[in-house]
C-alpha positions as CSV (number, residue, x, y, z in Angstrom):
1,M,85.1,110.0,103.5
2,A,83.9,107.9,106.4
3,R,85.4,108.5,109.8
4,P,89.1,108.3,109.0
5,V,90.3,107.7,112.6
6,K,88.7,105.6,115.2
7,F,89.2,106.1,118.9
8,R,88.3,104.2,122.1
9,I,89.6,103.6,125.6
10,R,89.9,100.0,126.9
11,D,91.3,99.2,130.4
12,R,93.0,102.6,130.5
13,I,94.7,102.1,127.1
14,A,93.6,104.5,124.4
15,I,93.4,102.9,121.0
16,V,93.8,105.1,118.0
17,T,93.1,103.4,114.6
18,L,93.8,104.8,111.2
19,A,90.8,103.9,109.0
20,A,91.3,105.6,105.7
21,P,91.7,102.9,103.1
22,P,93.4,101.9,100.9
23,A,96.6,103.6,101.9
24,N,95.7,105.3,105.2
25,A,97.2,108.4,103.6
26,L,97.8,111.3,105.9
27,A,95.9,113.8,103.9
28,A,94.5,116.9,105.5
29,P,91.2,115.3,106.8
30,V,93.1,112.5,108.4
31,R,95.6,114.8,110.0
32,R,92.8,116.9,111.4
33,A,91.1,113.8,112.8
34,L,94.3,112.6,114.4
35,W,95.0,116.0,115.8
36,D,91.6,116.1,117.5
37,C,91.9,112.6,118.7
38,F,95.3,113.1,120.4
39,G,94.1,116.4,121.8
40,R,91.2,114.6,123.5
41,I,93.6,112.0,124.8
42,A,95.8,114.7,126.4
43,Q,92.8,115.8,128.4
44,H,92.0,112.3,129.7
45,R,93.2,111.4,133.2
46,D,92.3,107.8,132.9
47,V,94.7,106.9,130.1
48,D,97.9,105.1,131.0
49,A,99.2,104.5,127.5
50,V,98.2,104.9,123.9
51,I,98.5,102.5,120.9
52,L,98.4,103.8,117.3
53,I,97.4,101.1,114.8
54,A,95.8,100.9,111.4
55,E,93.2,99.0,109.5
56,G,93.8,97.6,106.0
57,R,96.9,96.3,104.3
58,V,99.3,99.1,105.3
59,F,100.0,101.3,108.3
60,S,100.3,104.4,106.1
61,G,101.6,104.8,102.5
62,G,102.3,108.5,102.9
63,T,100.0,111.4,101.8
64,D,98.0,112.5,98.8
65,L,100.6,113.7,96.3
66,H,98.2,116.3,94.9
67,E,98.4,118.1,98.2
68,L,102.0,118.8,97.5
69,D,101.0,121.3,94.7
70,A,100.2,123.8,97.5
71,P,101.6,124.6,100.9
72,E,100.6,122.2,103.6
73,T,97.4,123.1,105.5
74,A,97.0,123.0,109.3
75,P,97.5,120.9,111.2
76,T,100.7,120.1,109.4
77,L,102.5,116.8,109.7
78,V,105.1,118.5,112.0
79,D,102.3,119.9,114.2
80,L,100.7,116.4,114.5
81,C,104.0,114.7,115.2
82,N,104.9,117.2,117.9
83,R,101.5,116.8,119.6
84,I,101.9,113.0,119.7
85,E,105.5,113.2,121.0
86,A,104.4,115.7,123.7
87,L,101.6,113.4,125.2
88,P,102.1,112.7,128.9
89,A,101.2,109.0,128.3
90,P,103.5,106.7,126.3
91,V,102.4,106.1,122.7
92,V,103.2,102.8,121.0
93,A,102.9,102.5,117.2
94,G,101.9,99.1,115.8
95,L,103.2,98.9,112.3
96,H,102.1,96.4,109.6
97,G,102.4,96.4,105.9
98,A,104.3,99.5,104.8
99,A,104.9,102.7,106.9
100,L,106.3,105.1,104.3
101,A,107.1,108.8,104.0
102,A,104.7,110.7,106.2
103,G,103.5,107.4,107.7
104,A,107.0,106.6,108.8
105,A,107.5,110.1,110.2
106,L,104.3,109.6,112.3
107,A,105.8,106.4,113.7
108,L,109.0,108.2,114.6
109,A,107.1,110.6,116.7
110,C,105.6,107.8,118.8
111,H,107.6,106.9,121.9
112,Y,107.8,103.2,121.1
113,R,107.4,101.1,117.9
114,V,106.5,97.5,117.4
115,A,106.1,95.9,114.0
116,A,104.6,92.8,112.4
117,T,107.2,90.4,110.8
118,A,106.2,91.5,107.3
119,A,106.2,95.2,108.0
120,S,108.6,97.7,106.4
121,I,109.5,101.2,107.1
122,G,110.9,103.6,104.5
123,F,111.3,107.2,103.2
124,P,110.8,107.2,99.4
125,D,110.5,111.0,99.5
126,V,113.8,111.6,97.8
127,T,112.7,109.6,94.7
128,L,110.0,112.3,94.3
129,G,112.5,115.1,94.8
130,L,111.3,115.7,98.3
131,V,112.9,115.9,101.8
132,P,111.2,113.7,104.4
133,G,109.0,115.9,106.6
134,G,107.3,115.8,109.9
135,G,110.7,116.0,111.7
136,A,111.9,112.7,110.2
137,T,115.3,114.0,109.3
138,Q,115.8,115.1,113.0
139,R,114.3,112.1,114.7
140,L,115.7,109.3,112.6
141,P,119.4,110.0,113.4
142,R,118.5,110.1,117.0
143,L,117.1,106.6,116.8
144,V,119.5,104.8,114.4
145,G,122.6,107.0,114.0
146,V,123.9,109.0,111.2
147,G,124.9,106.2,108.8
148,P,121.7,104.2,108.8
149,A,119.6,107.4,108.8
150,L,121.3,108.7,105.6
151,T,121.2,105.3,103.9
152,L,117.5,104.9,104.6
153,M,116.6,108.4,103.4
154,L,119.0,108.7,100.5
155,S,118.2,105.3,99.0
156,G,114.5,105.6,99.2
157,R,114.4,101.8,99.9
158,A,112.3,100.4,102.8
159,M,113.8,98.5,105.7
160,N,112.2,95.3,106.9
161,A,111.0,94.7,110.4
162,E,114.0,92.7,111.6
163,A,116.5,95.1,110.1
164,A,114.6,98.0,111.7
165,R,114.7,96.2,115.1
166,A,118.5,95.6,114.8
167,A,119.0,99.3,113.9
168,G,117.0,100.6,116.8
169,L,114.1,101.9,114.8
170,V,111.7,99.3,116.1
171,D,111.6,98.1,119.7
172,H,109.9,94.7,119.2
173,V,108.9,92.5,116.3
174,V,105.5,90.7,116.8
175,S,105.3,87.3,115.2
176,G,101.6,86.8,116.1
177,H,98.6,89.1,116.0
178,L,99.9,92.7,115.8
179,H,97.1,94.4,117.7
180,T,97.5,92.0,120.5
181,G,101.2,92.4,120.5
182,T,101.0,96.2,120.4
183,W,98.5,96.1,123.3
184,A,100.8,93.9,125.3
185,H,103.8,96.2,124.7
186,A,101.7,99.1,125.9
187,R,100.8,97.3,129.1
188,K,104.4,96.5,129.6
189,I,105.6,100.1,129.4
190,V,102.9,101.6,131.6
191,G,104.6,103.5,134.3
192,R,107.7,104.2,132.3
193,G,106.2,107.4,131.0
194,P,106.8,108.9,127.5
195,R,110.1,108.6,125.7
196,P,110.3,111.6,123.3
197,T,112.6,110.9,120.4
198,R,113.6,114.5,120.3
199,D,115.3,114.1,123.7
200,R,117.4,111.0,122.7
201,R,120.9,111.8,121.6
202,G,122.8,108.6,122.4
203,A,122.6,107.3,118.8
204,L,124.1,110.6,117.5
205,G,127.5,109.3,118.8
206,D,130.8,111.1,118.6
207,G,130.3,114.5,117.0
208,S,133.4,114.4,114.9
209,L,132.7,111.0,113.5
210,Y,129.1,112.1,112.8
211,L,130.3,115.1,110.8
212,E,132.8,113.0,109.0
213,A,130.0,110.6,107.9
214,V,128.0,113.6,106.8
215,S,130.9,115.0,104.7
216,E,131.3,111.6,103.0
217,R,127.7,111.4,102.0
218,R,127.7,115.1,100.9
219,A,130.5,114.3,98.5
220,S,128.7,111.2,97.2
221,V,125.6,113.2,96.2
222,A,127.3,116.4,95.1
223,Q,127.0,115.5,91.4
224,T,123.4,114.3,91.4
225,Y,120.8,116.1,89.2
226,L,118.5,116.3,92.2
227,L,118.4,118.9,95.0
228,A,116.6,116.7,97.5
229,P,119.5,114.3,98.4
230,R,121.8,117.2,99.1
231,R,119.2,118.8,101.3
232,V,118.6,115.6,103.2
233,V,122.3,115.5,104.1
234,D,122.1,119.1,105.2
235,C,119.1,118.3,107.4
236,V,120.8,115.3,109.0
237,E,123.8,117.5,109.8
238,A,121.4,119.9,111.4
239,A,120.1,117.2,113.7
240,L,123.5,117.2,115.4
241,L,124.4,120.9,115.3
242,L,121.0,122.6,116.0
243,P,118.6,122.4,118.9
244,F,115.6,120.3,118.0
245,E,113.1,123.1,117.2
246,A,115.7,124.9,115.1
247,G,116.3,121.6,113.3
248,L,112.6,121.3,112.5
249,A,112.6,124.8,111.0
250,F,115.7,123.9,109.0
251,E,114.0,120.8,107.7
252,A,110.8,122.7,106.8
253,A,112.8,125.3,104.8
254,A,114.6,122.5,103.0
255,A,111.4,120.6,102.3
256,E,109.7,123.7,100.9
257,E,112.7,124.5,98.7
258,C,112.6,121.0,97.2
259,R,108.8,120.8,96.9
260,S,108.6,124.0,94.9
261,R,111.3,122.9,92.4
262,P,110.2,121.9,88.9
263,Q,112.2,118.7,89.3
264,S,110.0,117.5,92.2
265,A,106.9,118.4,90.2
266,A,108.3,116.3,87.3
267,L,109.2,113.3,89.5
268,R,105.8,113.3,91.1
269,H,104.2,113.6,87.7
270,V,106.1,110.5,86.4
271,F,105.2,108.6,89.6
272,M,101.5,109.3,89.1
273,A,101.8,108.6,85.4
274,E,103.2,105.1,86.1
275,A,100.4,104.5,88.6
276,A,97.7,105.5,86.1
277,I,99.1,104.2,82.8
278,D,96.7,102.4,80.5
279,P,97.2,98.6,81.1
280,R,97.4,98.0,77.4
281,L,100.6,100.0,77.3
282,M,102.4,98.0,80.0
283,T,103.3,94.6,81.3
284,G,105.4,93.3,84.2
285,K,104.7,93.0,87.9
286,G,105.4,94.9,91.0
287,G,106.6,98.4,91.9
288,R,106.7,101.0,89.1
289,R,108.5,99.0,86.6
290,I,107.0,99.4,83.1
291,L,107.8,97.0,80.3
292,V,106.3,98.2,77.1
293,D,104.2,95.4,75.4
294,P,102.9,95.3,71.8
295,G,100.2,97.9,72.6
296,G,102.9,100.4,73.5
297,T,105.6,99.4,71.1
298,E,104.3,101.5,68.2
299,V,104.1,104.6,70.4
300,V,107.7,104.1,71.7
301,S,108.9,103.3,68.2
302,R,107.5,106.6,67.0
303,L,109.2,108.5,69.8
304,R,112.5,106.8,69.1
305,H,112.2,107.6,65.4
306,V,111.5,111.3,66.1
307,F,114.4,111.3,68.7
308,G,116.8,110.2,66.0
309,A,115.3,112.3,63.3
310,A,115.4,115.5,65.4
311,A,119.1,114.7,66.2
312,E,119.9,114.3,62.5
313,A,118.1,117.6,61.7
314,L,120.2,119.3,64.4
315,A,123.4,117.8,62.9
316,L,122.4,119.0,59.5
317,S,122.0,122.5,60.9
318,G,125.6,122.6,62.1
319,H,125.8,120.8,65.5
320,S,128.3,118.0,65.8
321,R,127.3,114.6,67.0
322,E,129.5,115.0,70.1
323,E,127.8,118.4,70.8
324,I,124.3,116.9,70.5
325,D,125.1,113.9,72.7
326,G,126.9,116.0,75.3
327,A,124.1,118.4,75.6
328,L,121.5,115.6,76.0
329,V,123.6,113.8,78.6
330,A,124.0,117.1,80.6
331,F,120.2,117.4,80.3
332,G,119.9,114.0,81.9
333,F,119.1,111.6,79.0
334,L,120.2,108.0,79.8
335,R,120.6,107.2,76.1
336,T,121.7,109.5,73.3
337,P,121.3,109.4,69.5
338,Y,124.9,108.7,68.8
339,G,125.9,106.7,71.9
340,G,127.8,109.5,73.7
341,T,128.0,109.3,77.5
342,T,130.0,112.4,78.5
343,P,128.1,115.5,79.5
344,A,129.1,118.7,77.7
345,A,131.0,121.1,79.9
346,A,129.1,124.1,78.4
347,P,126.0,122.5,76.7
348,D,124.0,124.3,74.1
349,A,120.6,124.7,75.8
350,T,118.9,124.9,72.5
351,I,119.6,121.2,71.7
352,P,117.6,119.6,74.5
353,R,114.9,122.2,74.0
354,R,114.5,121.3,70.4
355,I,114.5,117.6,71.2
356,V,111.8,118.1,73.8
357,A,109.7,120.1,71.4
358,A,110.0,117.4,68.7
359,L,109.1,114.6,71.1
360,M,106.2,116.6,72.6
361,A,104.8,117.2,69.1
362,E,104.9,113.5,68.3
363,G,103.3,112.8,71.7
364,A,100.5,115.2,70.9
365,R,100.0,113.5,67.5
366,Q,99.8,110.1,69.2
367,M,97.2,111.5,71.6
368,A,95.2,112.9,68.7
369,A,95.4,109.6,66.8
370,G,94.2,107.6,69.8
371,G,97.5,105.9,70.4
372,V,97.3,106.9,74.1
373,D,94.6,108.5,76.2
374,R,96.8,110.7,78.4
375,S,99.8,113.0,77.9
376,A,101.1,111.3,81.0
377,D,101.2,108.0,79.2
378,I,103.6,109.5,76.7
379,D,105.8,110.8,79.5
380,A,105.9,107.4,81.3
381,L,106.7,105.6,78.0
382,A,109.4,108.1,77.1
383,V,111.1,107.7,80.5
384,H,111.0,103.9,80.3
385,G,111.4,103.3,76.6
386,L,113.5,106.3,75.5
387,G,115.7,107.0,78.5
388,F,114.1,110.5,78.9
389,P,115.3,112.0,82.2
390,R,112.9,111.1,85.0
391,H,113.5,114.4,86.8
392,R,112.4,116.3,83.7
393,G,109.0,114.5,83.8
394,G,108.9,113.2,80.2
395,P,108.5,115.3,77.0
396,M,105.0,116.5,77.6
397,K,105.7,117.7,81.2
398,A,109.1,119.1,80.2
399,A,107.4,121.2,77.4
400,E,104.9,122.5,79.9
401,Q,107.7,123.5,82.3
402,I,109.5,125.3,79.5
403,G,106.2,127.1,78.8
404,L,104.0,126.0,75.9
405,L,103.3,129.5,74.6
406,A,107.0,130.4,74.3
407,L,107.9,127.0,72.9
408,R,105.1,127.3,70.3
409,R,106.7,130.5,69.0
410,E,110.1,128.8,68.7
411,M,108.6,125.8,67.0
412,M,107.0,128.0,64.3
413,A,110.5,129.1,63.4
414,W,112.1,125.7,63.7
415,A,109.5,124.2,61.5
416,A,111.3,125.7,58.5
417,D,114.1,123.2,59.2
418,S,111.8,120.1,59.5
419,A,108.1,119.2,59.9
420,L,109.2,117.5,63.1
421,W,108.6,120.9,64.8
422,A,105.3,121.7,63.2
423,V,103.0,122.9,65.9
424,P,100.4,120.1,66.6
425,P,96.7,121.2,67.0
426,L,96.5,119.6,70.4
427,M,99.3,122.0,71.6
428,N,97.1,124.9,70.7
429,E,94.4,123.5,72.9
430,A,96.7,122.7,75.8
431,I,98.0,126.3,75.8
432,K,94.6,127.5,76.9
433,F,94.9,125.7,80.3
434,A,97.2,126.4,83.2
435,D,97.7,122.6,83.5
436,G,98.6,122.3,79.9
437,F,98.1,118.8,78.4
438,G,97.2,117.4,81.8
439,A,94.0,119.5,81.7
440,L,92.8,117.6,78.6
441,Q,92.6,114.3,80.5
442,P,92.6,114.5,84.3
443,M,94.6,111.8,86.1
444,P,93.1,109.9,89.1
445,V,94.4,110.5,92.6
446,A,97.6,108.7,93.5
447,R,99.1,108.0,96.8
448,A,102.7,108.4,97.9
449,G,104.7,105.3,98.6
């Protein structure tokens, strides 16, 4: 990687520039470069203010998702944000494009924020089963209040520049050249000193009303399949009740709890699968929306056929249609073989396990036949074309999380009921690798946000 952060001082204003295209992702090398840069600034006596800007199309799209498969390395995002916030000179972030997830957390640690008219700020972390990190859950309520903070973090949707200014998240919207506007704002606030977000409590408002809002949101996310929304609410509550440092520790524990959960691994897997899916299997524009075109129809049709056939086999073995649908709804399926929509109160865990196994086996056969190149393609197509629960990662990922070796033993017994559960040769290959099917066709690096 070329130098990921640029630094210079001009007329007593330090200019720090993220230069890690295409997403200015805050991966470990970028965090280290920023850490060193802001450490140097802290030692300079001839710096009156600092501006933090970025090259390219976005301020920062987040971090490298593959880093989330292991604990964060030093300096952590929290360490970096704390160093920026503690600088004796005021720091102004100039935001353009998208400032998402870790990128948004970095902006919150700055003392002031200005944004281009087309900029947006968001925390899509929850859509990946994650809690926003870097102190975001503690700083955001201090800037915008409990309601807007919860809405922004629980929805995963980005806020545009004007809405961010109205909410108090951004101090000024620049209609012209952003770098010039950021520089001008820095000159304007010279002499005011830093304005640490951690010390601002005015937006927290009345404590009883704050806790009432927290309780309402806690009730609204109580039934979700995901852990992350519930932990986000807990962290925002901690922003009021705990000292800032204790709140950071609370957020870190919640973030690690969510990161290590299989559902977060599954959600991240689907996100990367969508980003890397073979173009011949998709159409449509924008975001992560996948519309299967004729190249993918045959694959999805086969998955749908197996879905229905496996349900019929289960019905013939003694399970009622209501029992099958109820177990699959409880598992998270958006569509069921017989149209049921009510989750079973005490679902038979064998039912979704056998459905997953049948779909995985068909996916492996499609891979072997050249219908798709990656197991992740099967997962993305199953999520979009079959209603497979996103937080389970698709049938290939779900089978890996069950454990391929254990599932293989079960399938050898189930195959007596139907060839749907015959163990595919590719499964025998995948069992040899810790990464399962993913080891047979590595996916390219993807960026958060």
